[in-house]
C-alpha positions as CSV (number, residue, x, y, z in Angstrom):
1,M,47.3,18.9,-0.3
2,E,45.6,22.0,1.1
3,G,44.2,22.9,-2.3
4,H,42.9,19.3,-2.7
5,A,41.2,19.5,0.7
6,G,39.6,22.8,-0.3
7,L,38.1,21.2,-3.4
8,L,36.7,18.4,-1.3
9,A,35.3,20.8,1.2
10,R,33.3,22.5,-1.6
11,Q,32.1,19.2,-2.9
12,F,31.0,17.9,0.5
13,S,29.3,21.2,1.5
14,R,26.8,20.4,-1.2
15,L,26.5,16.8,0.0
16,A,26.1,18.0,3.6
17,R,23.2,20.3,2.6
18,E,21.5,17.3,0.9
19,L,22.0,15.0,3.8
20,G,21.1,17.7,6.4
21,R,24.5,17.7,8.1
22,P,27.4,20.1,8.6
23,A,30.0,19.7,6.0
24,G,32.7,19.2,8.7
25,L,31.2,15.9,9.7
26,L,31.2,14.5,6.1
27,L,34.8,15.7,5.8
28,S,35.9,14.2,9.1
29,F,37.1,10.9,7.5
30,V,38.6,12.6,4.5
31,L,40.7,15.0,6.7
32,A,41.8,12.1,8.8
33,A,42.9,10.2,5.7
34,C,44.8,13.3,4.7
35,G,46.7,13.3,7.9
36,Q,45.0,16.3,9.4
37,G,43.2,14.6,12.2
38,S,39.5,14.3,12.8
39,D,37.0,15.0,15.5
40,G,34.5,12.8,13.8
41,P,32.8,10.0,15.7
42,T,33.3,6.3,15.1
43,P,30.9,3.9,13.6
44,A,28.0,2.7,15.7
45,K,28.3,-0.7,17.4
46,M,24.9,-2.1,17.3
47,E,23.6,-5.3,15.5
48,G,22.0,-3.8,12.4
49,A,21.7,0.0,12.2
50,A,22.8,3.0,14.3
51,S,23.8,4.6,11.1
52,A,23.3,8.3,12.0
53,L,25.6,8.4,15.1
54,Q,28.2,10.1,12.9
55,A,25.9,13.2,13.0
56,E,27.2,13.9,16.5
57,G,28.2,17.6,16.8
58,S,25.4,18.7,14.4
59,R,23.2,21.7,15.1
60,P,20.5,21.2,17.7
61,A,17.3,19.7,16.4
62,T,14.3,21.9,15.8
63,K,10.7,21.2,14.8
64,A,11.5,22.3,11.3
65,S,14.1,19.5,11.0
66,A,11.7,16.7,12.0
67,M,11.4,14.0,9.4
68,S,10.3,10.5,8.8
69,Y,12.3,7.4,7.9
70,Q,11.4,7.9,4.3
71,S,12.6,11.5,4.2
72,E,15.8,10.5,6.1
73,L,16.4,7.8,3.5
74,A,15.7,10.3,0.7
75,N,18.5,12.5,2.1
76,Y,20.9,9.6,1.8
77,V,19.7,8.8,-1.7
78,A,20.3,12.4,-2.8
79,A,23.7,12.5,-1.1
80,I,24.9,9.3,-2.7
81,E,23.5,10.3,-6.1
82,G,25.4,13.6,-5.8
83,A,28.6,11.8,-4.8
84,Q,28.3,9.4,-7.7
85,K,27.9,12.3,-10.1
86,S,31.0,13.9,-8.6
87,I,32.9,10.6,-9.1
88,R,31.9,10.4,-12.7
89,E,33.2,14.0,-13.2
90,Q,36.4,13.2,-11.3
91,P,37.1,9.5,-11.8
92,D,40.7,9.9,-10.4
93,N,39.6,11.4,-7.1
94,S,40.1,8.5,-4.8
95,L,39.3,10.5,-1.6
96,L,35.9,11.3,-3.0
97,K,35.3,7.6,-3.4
98,L,36.4,6.9,0.1
99,E,33.9,9.4,1.5
100,T,31.1,7.9,-0.6
101,V,32.0,4.5,0.9
102,T,31.1,5.9,4.3
103,L,27.7,7.1,2.9
104,Y,26.9,3.7,1.5
105,I,27.8,2.1,4.9
106,E,25.6,4.5,6.7
107,R,22.7,4.0,4.4
108,A,23.1,0.2,4.7
109,R,22.8,0.5,8.4
110,L,19.8,2.6,8.2
111,T,18.0,0.3,5.7
112,G,19.4,-3.1,6.3
113,N,20.1,-3.4,2.5
114,Y,23.1,-5.5,1.8
115,A,23.5,-4.2,-1.7
116,D,25.0,-1.0,-0.3
117,Y,27.8,-2.9,1.3
118,R,28.6,-4.4,-2.1
119,Q,28.7,-0.9,-3.6
120,A,31.0,0.2,-0.7
121,E,33.3,-2.8,-1.5
122,L,33.5,-1.9,-5.2
123,L,34.4,1.7,-4.4
124,L,37.1,0.7,-2.1
125,E,38.6,-1.7,-4.7
126,S,38.4,1.1,-7.3
127,A,40.2,3.5,-5.0
128,A,42.9,0.8,-4.2
129,A,43.5,0.3,-7.9
130,Q,44.2,4.0,-8.3
131,T,46.3,4.6,-5.2
132,G,48.0,1.3,-4.4
133,P,48.1,0.3,-0.7
134,L,45.2,1.9,1.1
135,S,46.9,3.4,4.1
136,K,44.8,6.5,3.6
137,A,41.7,4.4,3.5
138,C,42.3,2.4,6.7
139,I,39.3,3.8,8.6
140,A,36.9,3.1,5.7
141,Q,38.3,-0.3,5.3
142,A,38.0,-1.1,9.0
143,Q,34.5,0.3,9.1
144,L,33.3,-1.8,6.2
145,H,35.0,-5.0,7.4
146,Y,33.6,-4.5,10.9
147,A,30.1,-3.9,9.6
148,L,30.4,-7.2,7.7
149,H,31.7,-9.1,10.8
150,R,35.2,-9.5,9.4
151,L,36.9,-8.7,12.6
152,G,40.4,-10.0,11.6
153,A,40.3,-7.9,8.4
154,A,39.1,-4.9,10.3
155,G,41.9,-5.2,12.8
156,A,44.5,-5.5,10.0
157,A,43.1,-2.4,8.3
158,L,43.6,-0.5,11.6
159,D,47.1,-1.8,11.8
160,A,47.8,-0.1,8.5
161,C,46.6,3.3,9.7
162,P,49.3,6.0,9.8
163,A,49.9,7.7,13.2
164,S,48.2,10.8,11.9
165,V,44.8,9.2,11.9
166,A,42.7,10.5,14.9
167,P,43.6,8.1,17.8
168,E,40.1,8.1,19.2
169,L,38.7,6.7,16.0
170,V,41.2,3.9,15.9
171,A,40.9,3.2,19.7
172,G,37.2,3.0,19.5
173,L,37.2,0.5,16.6
174,R,39.8,-1.6,18.3
175,A,37.7,-1.7,21.4
176,D,34.6,-2.7,19.4
177,I,36.6,-5.5,17.8
178,A,37.8,-6.6,21.2
179,F,34.2,-6.7,22.5
180,Y,33.0,-8.9,19.7
181,S,36.0,-11.1,20.0
182,G,35.1,-11.9,23.6
183,R,37.8,-9.7,25.2
184,Y,35.4,-7.7,27.4
185,L,37.8,-6.3,29.9
186,E,40.1,-5.0,27.2
187,A,37.1,-3.4,25.5
188,E,35.7,-1.9,28.7
189,A,39.1,-0.4,29.6
190,I,39.2,1.5,26.3
191,Y,35.6,2.5,26.5
192,V,36.1,4.0,30.0
193,Q,39.2,5.8,28.8
194,L,37.3,7.3,25.9
195,V,34.4,8.4,28.1
196,N,36.9,10.2,30.4
197,Q,39.0,11.7,27.6
198,V,36.5,12.3,24.8
199,G,33.2,12.2,26.6
200,T,31.0,12.3,23.5
201,A,27.6,10.6,23.2
202,Q,29.1,7.8,21.1
203,Q,31.5,6.9,23.9
204,Y,28.7,6.7,26.5
205,I,26.8,4.5,24.1
206,R,29.6,2.1,23.7
207,L,30.0,1.7,27.5
208,A,26.2,1.3,27.9
209,L,26.0,-1.5,25.4
210,L,28.8,-3.4,27.1
211,R,27.5,-2.9,30.7
212,S,24.1,-4.1,29.6
213,R,25.6,-7.4,28.6
214,M,27.6,-7.7,31.8
215,G,24.5,-7.8,34.0
216,F,24.3,-4.1,34.8
217,P,21.1,-2.9,33.0
218,G,20.6,0.0,35.4
219,E,24.1,1.4,34.7
220,A,23.5,0.8,31.0
221,A,20.3,2.8,31.1
222,A,22.0,5.6,32.9
223,F,24.8,5.7,30.4
224,L,22.3,5.9,27.6
225,E,20.5,8.8,29.3
226,A,23.9,10.5,29.6
227,A,24.5,10.0,25.9
228,E,21.1,11.6,25.1
229,K,22.0,14.6,27.1
230,R,25.3,14.9,25.3
231,F,23.8,14.5,21.8
232,H,23.0,17.9,20.3
233,G,22.7,16.8,16.7
234,R,19.9,17.0,14.1
235,S,19.9,13.4,13.3
236,P,16.4,11.9,14.0
237,A,17.8,8.4,13.5
238,T,20.3,8.9,16.4
239,R,17.6,10.3,18.7
240,A,15.3,7.4,17.8
241,W,18.1,4.8,18.2
242,L,19.0,6.1,21.7
243,K,15.4,5.7,22.9
244,L,15.2,2.3,21.1
245,Q,18.2,1.0,23.1
246,R,16.7,2.2,26.3
247,G,13.6,0.2,25.3
248,V,15.7,-2.8,24.6
249,I,17.2,-2.7,28.1
250,A,13.7,-2.5,29.6
251,F,12.6,-5.4,27.4
252,D,15.5,-7.5,28.5
253,R,14.5,-6.9,32.1
254,G,11.0,-8.1,31.4
255,R,9.5,-4.6,31.7
256,I,7.3,-4.9,28.6
257,D,5.1,-1.8,29.2
258,E,8.1,0.3,29.8
259,A,9.8,-1.0,26.6
260,I,6.7,-0.3,24.5
261,A,6.5,3.3,25.8
262,L,10.2,3.9,24.9
263,Y,9.7,2.3,21.5
264,K,6.8,4.6,20.8
265,L,9.0,7.6,21.8
266,A,11.6,6.3,19.4
267,S,9.0,6.0,16.7
268,D,8.0,9.6,17.3
269,E,11.6,10.7,16.6
270,L,11.7,8.8,13.2
271,P,8.3,7.6,12.2
272,G,8.3,4.6,9.9
273,W,11.7,3.2,10.8
274,W,11.5,-0.6,10.4
275,L,14.1,-1.1,13.2
276,V,11.8,0.5,15.8
277,D,8.7,-1.2,14.5
278,E,10.2,-4.7,14.6
279,H,11.1,-4.2,18.3
280,L,7.6,-2.9,19.0
281,A,6.1,-5.9,17.3
282,E,8.3,-8.2,19.4
283,A,7.2,-6.5,22.6
284,K,3.5,-6.9,21.5
285,R,4.1,-10.6,20.9
286,V,5.7,-11.2,24.3
287,G,3.0,-9.1,25.9
288,A,0.4,-11.5,24.4
289,D,-1.0,-9.0,21.9
290,M,-0.8,-11.5,19.1
291,A,-3.2,-9.7,16.8
292,G,-1.2,-6.5,17.1
293,A,2.1,-8.3,16.6
294,R,0.8,-10.1,13.5
295,A,-0.5,-6.9,11.9
296,M,2.9,-5.2,12.5
297,Y,4.9,-8.1,11.1
298,D,2.6,-8.4,8.1
299,D,3.3,-4.7,7.4
300,L,7.0,-5.1,8.0
301,V,7.3,-7.9,5.5
302,K,5.6,-5.8,2.9
303,R,7.7,-2.8,3.5
304,T,11.2,-4.4,3.9
305,G,11.1,-7.9,2.4
306,M,13.6,-8.9,5.2
307,P,13.9,-12.6,6.0
308,E,14.0,-11.7,9.8
309,H,10.6,-10.2,9.5
310,M,9.3,-13.3,7.6
311,D,10.6,-15.5,10.4
312,A,8.9,-13.4,13.0
313,L,5.6,-13.5,11.1
314,A,6.0,-17.3,10.8
315,R,6.4,-17.6,14.5
316,V,3.2,-15.7,15.1
317,L,1.4,-17.7,12.5
318,R,2.5,-21.0,14.0
319,E,0.7,-20.0,17.2
320,S,-2.5,-19.0,15.3
321,E,-5.5,-21.0,14.2
322,N,-3.8,-21.6,10.9
323,P,-0.2,-22.7,11.5
324,A,0.3,-24.0,8.0
325,A,0.2,-20.4,6.8
326,A,3.7,-20.0,8.2
327,N,5.3,-22.5,5.8
328,A,5.5,-20.2,2.8
329,W,7.2,-17.5,4.8
330,V,9.7,-20.0,6.3
331,E,10.6,-21.2,2.8
332,R,10.9,-17.7,1.3
333,A,13.1,-16.5,4.2
334,G,15.3,-19.6,3.9
335,M,15.9,-18.8,0.2
336,I,16.9,-15.2,1.0
337,Y,19.3,-16.4,3.8
338,R,21.0,-18.8,1.5
339,E,21.5,-16.1,-1.1
340,R,22.9,-13.8,1.6
341,L,25.3,-16.5,2.8
342,K,26.7,-16.8,-0.7
343,S,27.3,-13.1,-1.1
344,F,28.1,-12.1,2.5
345,P,29.0,-15.2,4.4
346,E,30.4,-13.6,7.5
347,A,27.7,-10.9,8.0
348,S,24.9,-13.3,7.3
349,A,25.9,-16.2,9.5
350,S,24.7,-14.9,12.8
351,H,21.3,-13.9,11.3
352,A,20.9,-17.1,9.4
353,V,21.6,-19.1,12.6
354,D,18.4,-17.9,14.2
355,H,16.4,-19.0,11.1
356,F,17.8,-22.5,10.9
357,L,17.6,-23.0,14.6
358,Q,13.9,-22.4,14.4
359,F,13.0,-23.8,11.0
360,G,15.9,-25.7,9.6
361,T,17.8,-28.9,10.2
362,P,20.0,-29.3,13.4
363,V,23.0,-30.1,11.2
364,E,22.7,-26.9,9.2
365,A,22.0,-24.8,12.2
366,L,25.0,-26.2,14.1
367,A,27.4,-25.6,11.2
368,L,26.2,-22.0,10.9
369,A,26.4,-21.5,14.7
370,R,30.0,-22.8,14.7
371,R,30.9,-20.5,11.9
372,S,29.3,-17.5,13.6
373,A,31.0,-18.2,16.9
374,Q,34.4,-18.5,15.1
375,L,33.9,-15.2,13.4
376,R,32.7,-13.3,16.5
377,P,33.3,-15.3,19.7
378,F,31.2,-13.1,22.0
379,G,28.4,-14.0,24.3
380,D,25.4,-14.0,22.0
381,A,27.1,-16.0,19.3
382,L,28.3,-18.6,21.9
383,I,24.8,-18.9,23.4
384,A,23.5,-19.6,19.9
385,L,26.2,-22.2,19.5
386,A,25.2,-23.9,22.8
387,T,21.6,-23.8,21.6
388,A,22.5,-25.4,18.3
389,Q,24.5,-28.1,20.0
390,F,21.6,-28.9,22.4
391,R,19.1,-29.1,19.5
392,A,21.5,-31.3,17.6
393,G,21.5,-33.7,20.6
394,L,24.9,-32.7,21.9
395,A,23.8,-31.6,25.3
396,G,27.2,-32.3,26.9
397,E,29.0,-30.0,24.4
398,A,26.2,-27.4,24.9
399,A,26.9,-27.5,28.6
400,V,30.6,-26.9,28.1
401,S,29.9,-24.0,25.7
402,I,27.4,-22.3,28.1
403,E,29.8,-22.7,31.0
404,G,32.5,-20.9,29.0
405,V,30.1,-18.0,28.4
406,L,29.3,-17.9,32.2
407,K,33.0,-17.7,33.1
408,S,33.7,-14.9,30.6
409,G,31.7,-12.3,32.5
410,W,28.7,-12.3,30.1
411,N,25.6,-12.0,32.3
412,T,22.2,-11.8,30.5
413,P,18.8,-13.3,31.2
414,Q,19.0,-15.3,28.0
415,L,22.3,-16.9,29.1
416,H,21.0,-18.1,32.4
417,A,17.7,-19.2,30.9
418,V,19.5,-21.3,28.2
419,A,21.9,-22.7,30.9
420,A,18.9,-23.7,33.0
421,M,17.3,-25.7,30.2
422,I,20.6,-27.4,29.2
423,H,21.3,-28.4,32.8
424,A,17.7,-29.6,33.2
425,G,18.1,-31.7,30.0
426,L,21.1,-33.3,31.5
427,G,19.4,-34.0,34.8
428,R,21.4,-31.6,36.8
429,S,18.6,-30.3,38.9
430,A,20.7,-28.1,41.3
431,E,22.5,-26.4,38.5
432,A,19.3,-25.9,36.6
433,D,17.5,-24.4,39.5
434,A,20.4,-22.0,40.2
435,A,20.5,-20.8,36.6
436,R,16.7,-20.4,36.5
437,N,16.8,-18.3,39.6
438,R,19.5,-16.1,38.1
439,A,17.6,-15.7,34.9
440,L,14.4,-14.7,36.8
441,A,16.2,-12.3,39.0
442,L,17.3,-10.4,35.8
443,N,14.0,-10.8,33.9
444,R,10.9,-12.3,35.4
445,L,9.8,-13.4,31.9
446,A,13.1,-15.0,31.0
447,M,12.1,-18.6,30.9
448,R,9.3,-18.0,28.3
449,M,11.1,-15.3,26.4
450,Y,14.1,-17.5,25.5
451,P,12.8,-21.0,24.9
452,L,15.1,-23.8,24.0
453,A,13.9,-26.3,21.4
454,S,14.1,-30.0,22.4
455,P,16.9,-32.1,20.9
456,V,16.1,-33.8,17.6
457,Q,18.5,-36.6,18.1
458,S,19.1,-36.6,21.8
459,E,22.1,-38.1,23.6
460,L,20.0,-37.8,26.8
461,G,18.5,-41.2,26.5
462,P,14.8,-42.2,27.1
C-alpha cells in the first residue's frame, strides 16, 4: 500500500501544481480512503458553491496568486483533464478515480454545472465495478450524495466508512446532514465540538451558518470573521465566499449598503464569479436600483444560462415598462428546470420550487415543495412548503407548517414575515402583528423582501 500511495503522490503533485494547491490537500481524501487518516477539510455546506474550502491549509495568498473566476475555472479544467489522462493510462486505478470525483464535485460547486455531478457519479460507479463494496470510497460517496440533496444515501455512505477514516470528516458531514434534516441541536453540538477540537476555518463557517438561521446574525458574523482570520490558503474562491457570506448576513438584516460593500469586496477577491454577482444584483434590486439590477441579470443570463438568473431577470422585467418581455425568460427557465428534475430530481427540487411558486401553477409548486421538504426538512424548505400551501389556497395547512418551523428554533426574518402574512390571511390579527414585529426587529425591510403571493383558490372565503 505504501508504494501505491507513493505513486498517487507523484500523480497528484502534478494535479496540485495545475490547480494551484499543495499536493497534500488533493491527497487528503485518498490517504483517508487508504486508512492513513486525513487532515483535509470537509465539503462546504452552502446552497450552491463554496467549492474551494478544501484549500484550507494552503500557502498564504500573495499578489502573484490573484486570479479571476475564469482563471480559477481554468485550473480546475486543467486538473480534471490531467486526471482523466491518468485514468486512461491506468484504468484499473480506482483510487485515482475517487480523487477525480472530488475534483468534479468541487468544479460543479464553483460553476453550478450539473453535468459535473453526472461525471462524478459515473466515476464512482466505475470504481465500484472494479473494487466491489465502496468502503474506501465512503467520503466521496457521502460528499456526492450530500451535494445532490440525498441525505439518506449520504448517511448510509458514512455508516460504511471504516474506523480509520478521519473522524472529523465523518463528524462534520453527519452534522451537516443533521442540520438539513431539521435536527439543529444535534448539528450545533457537533459543530461546537469541532470548533473546540479542530478549530479550522471550516468549523467556524459551519457554526456561523447555523447561528445565522437561529436568529443570531451578530454571532454568525463574528464566527465568519474568525474563519477569515484562520484561513491562510491561496484559494481566492474561499476568500471571496467568506466575504460573500458576511454580505448575506448583512442583507438578511436589511443592511443593503453594508451588504453591497461586502459583495464588492468578495468580487475583488475573485472577479467575475457569478455567485457573487447574483447577490450583488439582488441587493441592487432590493435597494431600488432596478436599472443596475436588470443590467447585471442580463449579463448573468448570457454568461451562465442558469434558470435562476432567468427567473430573477423576469422578476425585474415584470416591474418594468414592458412586463411582457419576462414571458420568454419564464418559459425558458421552466424548460431547464423540468430537464433538471428528470436528471437530478433531489437536487433540483428546492430550486425548482422557487420558479413554480412565482411563475407556475399552485398544484405543481405544492407538489415540488412537499418533495423538497421531505428530502431536506429544514427551515427554508418548510417555509417554502408553507408558502406553496398558502398559494394553493390551503391557508390552514400553511399555518400548521409555519408553526412547526417556529417551534423548531429556526428564527429568520423570512420565517416571521411569511408567518405574519399567513396569519393575516386567516384573520388572526394579533398573531399577524406579533409575527410582523418579530420580522421587522430582525430586518426592517422584511415585509417587502419576502412577499407572499395571494392564494389562487382560497379557502379564506370572500
